[in-house]
N, C-alpha and C positions, 0 to 999 in steps of 0.2 A: 584360533590367532589372539598372537599377542595384544594384547591393550595394558596401557597403565592411566589410572585413576588419577590425577594431577591434583586435583580441588573439587569442589561444587561445579566450577564453570569446562574446565578443561579434561580431555582427555587424548591421550597418545593413543592410535593405533594403528597398527601394522600395517601401511603403502600392501593392497591388495593389487591384482591384475582391474576389479572394480572399481578403481579408483583413478585410473589412467586420464579419462575423459575431463573429472572434476580438476584433477590435478595440472593436467595441459593448461584447461581455463584460466586457474590462475596465476601461473607461469604467464600466461597469455599478457594478462592483467597486469602482468607486472614485472614483462620486460625491462623494459629502461632500468628502473632502478636496480636490478636485477644485474641487472648487465653492468651498471658498474663496478659491482663488487666480485661478481663469480664467473668466473671466463667461461664457463658451460651454459651461461643464460646469454651469450652472443650469439649462438645458434639461435635458428629457428625451433621454437616446441611444436612436436606433433604431436599426436597421441600415439604412432607406430616409438616415437622416438620415448616417451615414457613408459609407452609399458613394459619396452625393453629395458630402460631402466630399474621399473620395479621389477621387471622377475630375473633378473641380475640380482636386486638387491634381496631377494628372498631366498635364491641357490646363496647369498652369501651369511643370510641369518640363519639358513638353515647348518651352516656349517661355521657358528656359533664366529662369525667376521663384520657383521653389520648389522646396526639394527634401525632401519629407516622407516622410523613415524611421522605420520599427518597430524598434525595441529589441530584437535574438532573441538567442536564448542557445542553445545544445547545437545548435550544427552548424544554426544556421538555423530549428529546428522549434516553439521557446517563447517566444512573443512577450512582451515582458515592460514595455514604455512606447512613447513617439514619440519623436523627436529630430528635430527640422526649421530649414528656413533657409528666409528668405522672402530674395529677393535684388530688391534695383535693379539690374539693368545698366546704368542710365543713369548713374548714378553710381558706380558699384562698392563697394556696402557691402551687405551683408545683416543678418541680426535672425532670433536663435537663437531656439530655445523646442523645451522638452521639457518631459514628466511620466514617470512611472515607478509603475507598481504599486509598491502600501505594503508588500508583502513581499519586493518588492528593495530597497527603500531603503536609504541608508546600506553599500550594498555596491562604490562607486564607479563601476557600470555606467553611470548618468548620465555622469559626470565623462567618464570614458574614452571615452562613447559622444560629448560634444561637441567632447571634443581630436579625435576625428580626424574629425568635420565639418567642422572650423574650421580644420584642418590640409588637410583637400582642396579648401575652395572659396578656400583663399589660395594653395594650391599649383596646383590645375586653371581655377581661373575667374581664377585671379588680382584679386579682390576687394580694395578698398585698405583696408576696414575692417569688422569685424563688431559688434555691439551686440548687448546683452541687455539687458530691460527685463521688470523685478518687481516685484511690490509693495513695499513699504517695510518693512512688516513680516513678508515671506516670509525671513526669517532662514537658512535650507535654501539655497534657491534664489540669497541674494545671499553667502551660503560657495561655495555653488559659483561663480560670478564672480570671485569673490576669489582661490579658489585654481587659478583656470584664468589668471587673472594678468589678468583685464579691469580696468579703470583706473575708478574710481568719478566720471562727471562732472557729481552733480547729478540732483535730484527734479523729477520732472513732476506736478506737483499735479493733484492728481482725472484722472489719465490710466487709469486704469481703471472702467470703466465697468460697473458690474452692474444689478441691474434695482433695486433698492431703496438702493442706495450706491453711494461712489465712494472707490476705493483711488488715496492717490499711488504715484506708479512710483520707483524707483531705477533710472535709467538708468546702464549701464555701455559700454564702447566699448575697444577694441583694434585699433590697426592692423596692417596687413599685417609694417609693419616691426618695431612692439614685439613681434610672435607668432615672427619670426624671430630676433629677438637671444634673448625667451625660451627658445628648444627649443633655440641652437647655445648659451647657457651651462651649460643645464642637460644637454644629451650631453656635455658639458667635463667637469660634476663628477660624473659616473659612474665 
């Protein structure tokens, strides 16, 4: 199955049925903080629900419509979150999403994982653009987008629908050309 070595610490592994229990446990442990920003996290996490999501994501992977990976440390043995990309192959765009266990937040794991996945989809799938959507109030996620070089494109009013509220969404985007130019200039600066 698909795996992507990010660096000496992180590997992105394609989510499979065998990961359902550990990913459910991670969601449960982080449920309250995830539910603040993710409507899907408002529902109780179950192994069956996680397994159903993984199976649907694998079907989408086979159709070229999604890459749902787990961020893994310690040579792929410690799972700490998710980094994935929904893909629209007809228009050549992707939409990245991620979350991480609170214990590992602030270590650059999500940023490095996102950077590797974005580079891979631009290089291997030849996408034209990747977008990142996050709640306007999610300052950590917005900082990650800006740190990766995404361009702020505006607000989508009430685009995140929760059970009892709606949140405005900050939309960010980066084209393949912008991404390539950033990486050429950052490689030159080393």
